[in-house]
C-alpha positions, 0 to 999 in steps of 0.5 A: 889932761897934759898935752901930748907933743908930736915931732914931725920930720919937716917936708913931705912926711910931715905933710903925709902924717897931717893927712893921715892924723886928719882922717882919725879926727886930729887936725891942726889948721895952724900947721897948714899956714904955709906963711906962719913963723910959729914953731910950736902949733897946738890943738887946744880942744884935743890938747895937742901939740905939734912941731916940725924938726930935721929928720935926724933931731926927732929921735933925740926929741922923743928919746929926751921926752921933749916930744912924746911921739915922732914921725921919722924915716926908718933910715934915720932911726937905724943911723941915730940908735936912739932909746925909744919905742918904734910902734908903727910903720905908717906905710908911706915914704917907702924906699930902700937902702941899697949898696950901689955902684958900677956893674964893674964893682959887684965883683969886689963885693963878693971877693972880701977884698977891702973896699971904701964905701961913701955914705951919709949913713955910716952906722947902717953902712957899718953894720951891713958890712961888718955885722952882716957881710963880715966884710972889711971896708973903709967908710968915708962919711959924705953929706952931699951927692953921694953918687959922685963918690964912685964916679970920681974915684973916691969909693968903689961903691956908696950906700944910700937911699933909692927911691926910683933909682933915675939918679943912679941910672944917669950916672952910670950906677946901679944897685948892687945889693939891698941893705933894708927897706924904708918907710915912715915910722911912728916912735914913742918916748918910753916914759910917755908910753906909761904915763899916756898908755891909753891915749897913745895906744888909742891913737895907734889903733885909730891909725892902724884902721886908716891904714888897713 
């Protein structure tokens, strides 16, 4: 029996995923060791391997078959646009992708004039404004604190993930439009889905029972 390999998003998503897997009898003690410097963690009995990766890299590992299964946020899947199967909404890591800005920017979102949009997610922003709203915008890619952009006049609005909205409120910004809901998703490599159909479908069925 070959190993099934999981790529998990570092941080909270990996921790929540392991909690959920433990409920269906899948454990990996090595992964719980915070001091470990290992890159690959193995459960020999179940023939499973796990590794941790940055969110944007998880879909890449899965698409190219370096991992059979991945757990990653929906925002990353939309932004990366990789060829893989999205098989399950795991129901945790819930938040929203939103258009945010000062109240004064609400008007420019409805008048179809060209505006500047700052975001870490240029593909999601492009699809939303061009694909759904048919509004021409200039998209500015940023990597740091996106909230800063409208405050210093770099952009009229931002497209970003909103969890509680407290950072927005503290900086005089608010949610103006919702782009889409987000949560953690399980994805599967297209070839693995055929080769390991039984094992993967069994795992999905077990996890669905936990969620329900």
